[in-house]
C-alpha positions as CSV (number, residue, x, y, z in Angstrom):
1,M,18.0,-4.8,-6.1
2,H,16.0,-6.7,-8.7
3,K,12.3,-5.7,-8.6
4,P,10.0,-8.8,-8.1
5,T,7.7,-9.7,-11.0
6,P,4.0,-9.1,-10.1
7,S,2.4,-12.3,-9.0
8,P,-0.3,-14.0,-11.0
9,L,-2.2,-14.3,-7.7
10,A,-2.9,-10.6,-7.7
11,H,-6.0,-9.3,-9.6
12,P,-4.9,-6.7,-12.2
13,A,-7.5,-4.2,-10.9
14,S,-4.9,-1.5,-10.1
15,V,-1.2,-1.0,-9.3
16,Q,-2.2,0.1,-5.8
17,R,-3.9,-3.2,-5.1
18,R,-1.0,-5.1,-6.5
19,Q,1.3,-3.2,-4.1
20,L,-1.0,-3.9,-1.2
21,L,-0.8,-7.6,-1.8
22,W,2.9,-7.6,-2.8
23,G,3.8,-9.3,0.5
24,L,1.6,-12.3,-0.4
25,A,2.6,-12.4,-4.0
26,A,6.3,-12.3,-3.0
27,W,6.1,-15.0,-0.3
28,P,7.1,-17.9,-2.5
29,L,10.2,-16.0,-3.6
30,L,11.2,-14.9,-0.1
31,A,10.1,-18.0,1.8
32,Q,13.6,-19.4,2.6
33,H,14.6,-16.0,3.9
34,A,11.4,-15.4,5.9
35,L,11.3,-18.8,7.5
36,A,15.0,-18.4,8.5
37,Q,14.2,-15.4,10.6
38,T,13.3,-15.1,14.3
39,P,10.4,-14.4,15.0
40,P,8.7,-16.7,12.4
41,A,7.3,-15.5,9.1
42,E,4.9,-12.6,9.3
43,V,1.2,-13.3,9.7
44,R,-1.1,-11.4,7.3
45,R,-4.8,-10.8,7.8
46,L,-7.1,-11.0,4.8
47,R,-10.9,-10.5,4.5
48,G,-13.2,-11.4,1.7
49,T,-15.4,-14.0,0.0
50,L,-14.3,-17.5,-1.0
51,Q,-14.5,-18.1,-4.7
52,K,-13.1,-21.6,-5.0
53,V,-12.4,-24.4,-2.5
54,T,-10.5,-27.6,-3.1
55,P,-9.2,-30.1,-0.5
56,D,-5.8,-28.4,-0.4
57,H,-6.4,-24.7,-1.5
58,I,-8.8,-21.8,-1.4
59,T,-9.2,-18.9,-3.7
60,L,-10.2,-15.7,-2.0
61,L,-11.7,-12.5,-3.5
62,T,-10.5,-9.9,-1.0
63,R,-12.5,-6.9,0.0
64,E,-10.1,-4.8,-2.1
65,G,-11.0,-6.7,-5.2
66,D,-7.9,-8.9,-5.5
67,T,-7.8,-12.6,-6.0
68,V,-5.4,-14.7,-3.9
69,T,-4.9,-18.5,-3.7
70,L,-3.8,-20.0,-0.5
71,A,-2.9,-23.5,0.7
72,L,-4.8,-25.0,3.5
73,G,-2.4,-26.0,6.2
74,A,-2.5,-29.3,8.0
75,Q,-2.9,-27.5,11.3
76,L,-5.6,-25.1,9.9
77,T,-8.1,-23.9,12.6
78,V,-11.6,-23.0,11.4
79,A,-14.2,-21.1,13.5
80,E,-17.8,-20.2,12.8
81,V,-18.7,-16.6,13.4
82,Y,-22.4,-16.1,14.1
83,P,-24.6,-13.2,15.3
84,I,-25.8,-12.6,18.9
85,T,-27.7,-9.7,20.5
86,L,-26.3,-6.7,22.2
87,A,-28.3,-7.7,25.3
88,E,-26.0,-10.8,25.6
89,V,-23.1,-8.5,26.4
90,Q,-22.9,-8.5,30.2
91,A,-20.6,-7.2,32.9
92,G,-17.8,-9.7,33.0
93,S,-17.9,-10.6,29.3
94,F,-14.5,-10.6,27.6
95,I,-14.9,-8.8,24.2
96,G,-13.0,-7.5,21.3
97,T,-14.3,-4.4,19.6
98,A,-13.3,-2.6,16.4
99,A,-14.0,1.0,17.1
100,L,-13.4,4.6,16.1
101,P,-11.9,7.1,18.6
102,Q,-14.1,10.0,19.5
103,A,-13.2,13.6,20.3
104,D,-14.1,13.1,24.0
105,G,-11.7,10.2,24.3
106,S,-14.3,7.5,24.2
107,L,-14.7,4.9,21.4
108,Q,-17.6,4.2,19.1
109,A,-18.0,0.5,18.2
110,I,-18.0,-0.6,14.6
111,A,-18.3,-4.3,15.4
112,L,-18.1,-6.2,18.6
113,T,-17.1,-9.8,19.3
114,V,-17.9,-11.7,22.5
115,F,-15.2,-14.2,23.2
116,P,-16.1,-17.6,24.5
117,E,-14.8,-18.3,28.0
118,S,-12.0,-20.5,26.6
119,A,-10.6,-17.4,24.8
120,R,-10.7,-15.1,27.8
121,G,-7.6,-12.8,27.8
122,L,-6.8,-13.4,24.2
123,G,-4.9,-10.4,22.8
124,E,-5.9,-8.2,25.7
125,G,-5.1,-4.6,25.2
126,H,-5.8,-1.6,23.0
127,R,-4.1,-1.1,19.6
128,P,-4.5,0.3,16.0
129,F,-6.6,-1.9,13.7
130,D,-7.1,-2.1,10.0
131,L,-10.9,-2.4,9.6
132,Q,-11.3,1.2,8.6
133,A,-9.0,4.3,8.6
134,D,-8.1,5.3,12.1
135,S,-9.9,2.3,13.6
136,T,-8.7,0.6,16.8
137,M,-9.1,-2.9,18.4
138,T,-9.7,-3.2,22.1
139,N,-9.8,-6.7,23.8
140,A,-11.0,-6.1,27.3
141,T,-13.4,-7.2,30.1
142,V,-16.7,-5.4,30.3
143,A,-16.7,-3.8,33.8
144,D,-20.2,-2.1,33.5
145,V,-23.1,-1.9,31.0
146,V,-25.3,1.3,31.0
147,S,-28.3,1.8,28.8
148,A,-27.9,4.8,26.4
149,P,-30.6,6.7,24.5
150,A,-29.7,4.6,21.4
151,G,-27.7,1.6,22.3
152,R,-25.4,0.8,25.3
153,T,-22.3,2.3,27.0
154,L,-19.7,-0.2,28.1
155,Q,-16.9,0.5,30.5
156,L,-13.9,-1.7,29.4
157,R,-10.9,-2.6,31.5
158,Y,-7.7,-4.3,30.3
159,A,-4.2,-4.7,31.7
160,G,-2.8,-1.2,31.8
161,G,-5.9,0.8,30.8
162,Q,-9.6,1.3,30.4
163,K,-11.9,2.7,27.8
164,T,-15.5,3.9,27.5
165,L,-17.2,2.3,24.5
166,Q,-20.4,3.6,22.9
167,V,-22.3,0.8,21.1
168,P,-25.0,2.3,18.9
169,D,-28.1,0.3,18.1
170,G,-27.5,-1.8,15.0
171,T,-23.8,-2.4,15.7
172,P,-22.9,-6.0,14.6
173,V,-22.4,-8.2,17.6
174,V,-21.0,-11.7,17.1
175,T,-19.3,-14.6,18.8
176,F,-17.6,-17.7,17.5
177,R,-17.3,-21.5,18.0
178,P,-15.1,-24.2,16.7
179,A,-16.0,-25.5,13.2
180,D,-14.4,-27.6,10.5
181,R,-13.6,-27.3,6.8
182,S,-17.2,-28.1,5.8
183,L,-17.8,-24.4,6.5
184,L,-15.4,-23.4,3.7
185,V,-17.6,-23.2,0.6
186,P,-17.8,-20.8,-2.4
187,G,-19.6,-17.7,-1.3
188,A,-18.6,-17.9,2.3
189,S,-17.6,-14.6,4.0
190,V,-14.3,-15.1,5.8
191,S,-11.5,-13.4,7.6
192,L,-8.2,-15.3,7.8
193,S,-4.6,-15.3,9.0
194,A,-2.0,-16.5,6.5
195,Q,1.8,-16.9,6.4
196,V,4.5,-18.8,4.5
197,V,4.5,-22.5,5.5
198,A,7.0,-24.8,3.7
199,G,7.5,-22.1,1.1
200,E,3.9,-21.5,0.1
201,P,1.4,-18.8,1.2
202,T,-0.9,-20.8,3.6
203,A,-4.1,-20.1,5.5
204,T,-3.5,-21.0,9.2
205,R,-6.8,-19.8,10.7
206,I,-10.1,-19.0,9.0
207,N,-13.2,-17.4,10.6
208,A,-16.2,-17.9,8.4
209,G,-19.9,-17.3,8.3
210,R,-22.5,-20.0,7.6
211,N,-25.3,-19.9,5.0
212,G,-24.5,-16.4,3.7
213,F,-23.8,-14.7,7.0
214,K,-21.4,-11.8,6.3
215,L,-18.7,-11.2,8.8
216,P,-18.6,-7.6,10.1
217,Y,-14.8,-7.5,10.2
């Protein structure tokens, strides 16, 4: 099998980084094959800082130090991520939390998102996550909130399971709201979903911070 030529979209910082982004770099070459498959082309998650923005494309410096250019799809969804306080997390809130498993079976939160009511139930469940090594993502309803010596303890329930989540003081807590492309400016902190659309690597959803706010995930 012929080995693909490294893409000019990948920053030449290291071979390892080029390998990590090979899927993105190879998308234009594999687009016809990928789009012919069922299910649709794989969705990739990228995080980083916008370096350049045009009406049709963005250039992203990823957290791994690579540079990737993506088209902006016609159906692009943009959301603003902004901070709230831990006190705003109440029993009944539907949340998503990146966390690290603890020896006693509980989770320790790395970052916590409170979903707006319109997104209740989105991605409900517990699964591995890629924020840090061994991290998990749990989307669940808060059944109970208990004050802890340094933070809060949340009892989480989701279809098929439950978890105890320790939320230390200082854990980033955010929510989001609909936004538009005016939020996409050089220097903006973003996390995004991308896939091949019409043969080109394309951003389909972008979560972004405003005025220098750095996303915790």
